[in-house]
C-alpha positions as CSV (number, residue, x, y, z in Angstrom):
1,X,-3.6,-7.0,-23.5
2,X,-4.7,-9.1,-20.5
3,X,-4.9,-6.0,-18.3
4,X,-6.8,-4.0,-20.9
5,X,-9.2,-6.9,-21.4
6,X,-9.7,-7.2,-17.6
7,X,-10.4,-3.4,-17.4
8,X,-13.0,-3.7,-20.2
9,X,-14.7,-6.6,-18.5
10,X,-14.7,-4.7,-15.2
11,X,-16.3,-1.7,-16.9
12,X,-19.0,-3.9,-18.4
13,X,-19.8,-5.7,-15.1
14,X,-19.8,-2.6,-12.9
15,X,-17.8,0.3,-11.7
16,X,-17.2,-1.3,-8.3
17,X,-15.4,-4.2,-9.9
18,X,-13.5,-1.9,-12.2
19,X,-12.3,0.2,-9.1
20,X,-10.9,-2.9,-7.4
21,X,-9.4,-4.2,-10.7
22,X,-7.5,-0.9,-11.0
23,X,-6.2,-1.4,-7.4
24,X,-4.2,-4.3,-8.7
25,X,-3.6,-3.1,-12.3
26,X,-2.5,0.3,-11.3
27,X,0.7,-0.8,-9.6
28,X,1.5,-3.3,-12.3
29,X,1.2,-0.6,-15.0
30,X,3.4,1.7,-12.9
31,X,6.1,-0.9,-12.7
32,X,5.9,-1.7,-16.4
33,X,6.2,2.0,-17.4
34,X,9.1,2.7,-15.0
35,X,10.9,-0.3,-16.4
36,X,10.3,0.8,-20.0
37,X,11.4,4.4,-19.4
38,X,14.6,3.1,-17.6
39,X,15.4,0.7,-20.4
40,X,14.8,3.4,-23.0
41,X,17.0,5.9,-21.2
42,X,19.8,3.5,-20.6
43,X,20.0,1.7,-24.0
44,X,18.4,4.4,-26.1
45,X,21.7,6.3,-26.8
46,X,23.2,3.0,-28.2
47,X,20.2,1.5,-30.0
48,X,18.0,4.5,-30.8
49,X,15.0,2.3,-29.7
50,X,11.5,3.6,-29.3
51,X,9.7,4.0,-26.0
52,X,7.2,1.3,-25.1
53,X,6.3,0.2,-28.6
54,X,8.2,0.1,-32.0
55,X,6.0,3.0,-33.1
56,X,6.6,5.0,-30.0
57,X,8.9,7.9,-29.3
58,X,12.4,7.4,-30.7
59,X,15.4,8.2,-28.5
60,X,17.1,11.6,-29.0
61,X,18.6,14.2,-26.6
62,X,15.5,16.3,-27.2
63,X,13.0,13.4,-26.5
64,X,15.0,12.4,-23.5
65,X,14.7,15.8,-22.0
66,X,11.0,15.8,-22.8
67,X,10.4,12.5,-21.0
68,X,12.5,13.8,-18.0
69,X,10.2,16.9,-17.7
70,X,7.1,14.7,-18.0
71,X,8.3,12.3,-15.3
72,X,9.3,15.2,-13.0
73,X,5.8,16.7,-13.5
74,X,4.1,13.4,-12.7
75,X,6.3,13.0,-9.5
76,X,5.3,16.5,-8.4
77,X,1.6,16.0,-9.1
78,X,1.4,12.6,-7.3
79,X,3.4,13.8,-4.3
80,X,0.4,15.0,-2.3
81,X,-1.3,11.5,-2.7
82,X,2.0,9.5,-2.4
83,X,1.0,8.1,1.0
84,X,-2.3,6.9,-0.3
85,X,-0.7,5.2,-3.3
86,X,1.5,3.2,-0.9
87,X,-1.6,2.0,1.0
88,X,-3.6,0.7,-1.9
89,X,-3.4,-2.9,-0.7
90,X,-4.1,-1.8,2.8
91,X,-7.3,-0.1,1.7
92,X,-8.3,-3.1,-0.3
93,X,-7.6,-5.4,2.7
94,X,-9.5,-3.1,5.0
95,X,-12.5,-3.0,2.8
96,X,-12.5,-6.8,2.5
97,X,-12.5,-7.2,6.3
98,X,-15.4,-4.7,6.6
99,X,-17.5,-6.5,4.0
100,X,-16.8,-9.9,5.7
101,X,-17.3,-9.0,9.3
102,X,-19.3,-5.7,9.6
103,X,-23.0,-5.4,9.3
104,X,-23.7,-4.1,5.7
105,X,-20.0,-3.4,5.5
106,X,-20.2,-0.3,7.6
107,X,-17.3,0.5,9.8
108,X,-17.7,1.9,13.3
109,X,-15.8,4.4,15.4
110,X,-13.9,3.3,18.4
111,X,-15.9,5.7,20.5
112,X,-19.1,3.8,19.7
113,X,-17.5,0.6,21.0
114,X,-16.4,2.3,24.2
115,X,-19.9,3.6,24.8
116,X,-21.6,0.3,24.1
117,X,-22.2,-1.7,27.3
118,X,-22.7,-4.9,25.4
119,X,-19.3,-4.8,23.6
120,X,-16.4,-6.5,25.4
121,X,-12.9,-5.1,25.7
122,X,-11.2,-5.9,22.4
123,X,-7.5,-6.8,22.4
124,X,-6.0,-7.0,18.9
125,X,-2.5,-8.2,18.5
126,X,-0.2,-6.4,16.0
127,X,3.5,-6.1,15.3
128,X,5.9,-3.2,15.1
129,X,8.4,-3.3,12.2
130,X,11.5,-1.1,11.8
131,X,11.4,0.6,15.2
132,X,13.7,-0.2,18.0
133,X,15.7,1.5,20.7
134,X,19.6,1.5,20.4
135,X,19.9,-1.1,23.1
136,X,17.5,-3.6,21.5
137,X,18.5,-6.4,19.1
138,X,15.1,-7.7,17.9
139,X,13.7,-5.9,14.8
140,X,10.1,-6.9,15.5
141,X,8.0,-6.4,18.6
142,X,4.5,-7.3,19.7
143,X,2.0,-4.4,19.8
144,X,-1.5,-4.3,21.4
145,X,-4.5,-2.5,20.0
146,X,-7.7,-1.9,22.0
147,X,-10.6,0.6,22.0
148,X,-9.0,2.3,25.1
149,X,-5.2,2.1,24.7
150,X,-2.6,1.0,22.2
151,X,1.1,0.4,22.4
152,X,3.8,-1.9,23.8
153,X,6.7,-1.6,26.2
154,X,9.0,-0.6,23.4
155,X,6.9,2.3,22.2
156,X,5.0,3.1,25.3
157,X,1.2,3.1,25.7
158,X,-1.1,5.8,24.4
159,X,-4.8,6.4,24.5
160,X,-6.6,5.3,21.4
161,X,-8.0,8.1,19.3
162,X,-11.8,8.2,19.7
163,X,-12.1,8.9,15.9
164,X,-10.2,5.8,15.0
165,X,-12.1,3.2,13.1
166,X,-12.4,-0.5,14.1
167,X,-11.8,-1.6,10.5
168,X,-8.5,0.2,10.5
169,X,-7.4,-1.4,13.8
170,X,-8.4,-4.8,12.4
171,X,-6.5,-4.4,9.2
172,X,-3.4,-3.4,11.0
173,X,-3.8,-6.3,13.4
174,X,-4.4,-8.8,10.5
175,X,-1.4,-7.6,8.4
176,X,0.4,-10.9,9.0
177,X,2.1,-11.1,5.5
178,X,4.1,-8.0,6.2
179,X,5.5,-9.5,9.5
180,X,6.1,-12.9,7.9
181,X,8.0,-11.5,4.9
182,X,10.1,-9.2,7.0
183,X,10.8,-11.9,9.6
184,X,11.8,-14.7,7.2
185,X,13.2,-12.6,4.3
186,X,14.4,-9.3,5.7
187,X,16.5,-8.4,2.6
188,X,16.6,-5.3,0.4
189,X,14.9,-6.9,-2.6
190,X,11.9,-8.0,-0.5
191,X,11.5,-4.5,1.0
192,X,11.8,-3.0,-2.5
193,X,9.1,-5.3,-3.9
194,X,6.8,-4.6,-0.9
195,X,7.1,-0.9,-1.5
196,X,7.0,-0.7,-5.3
197,X,4.1,-3.1,-5.7
198,X,2.3,-1.6,-2.7
199,X,1.9,-5.0,-1.1
200,X,2.1,-3.8,2.5
201,X,-1.1,-4.6,4.3
202,X,-0.2,-2.7,7.5
203,X,0.2,1.0,8.0
204,X,2.9,3.5,8.7
205,X,3.0,5.5,11.9
């Protein structure tokens, strides 16, 4: 009810607000529906309960097969945009940085910075998670981003793509919650929640 009311309020106040409301509400709805289907499938053969609401689909072998086919179809349809779904919070965070620090919220290409004589050399600090060589013990490693090169001793250094956007580099650099959570609480439940709730602010390479 709260999510539905928030969506209606966002629709009344403007499509922009509604879009960002759905950025948060979408993952919550997904977790809720997955939990409901799992509960229905596990306990349905014993209780004969309905799906989601008391007036919903009652459990039976036929209805179970129907729900399985629907879930499989949804998984296939969303597969092409799966990477984007995992980055919802990253996109929201990136847009917030653009609106706060860029003129009129307009992002710029790295090539524009390189060709601007008035722009200093930008050095942005970041962190590499879940990548290490066999002879290394530390999970995390410092990573440097600039308009010319990016990398670290662990990964090597590479030339920055001229089509890369400064807002993207800033959002990766400022994704401190990811590093903090994985540094202090590097356990399976935390990783599961970060992925399921799309709470990762950084990016995958």
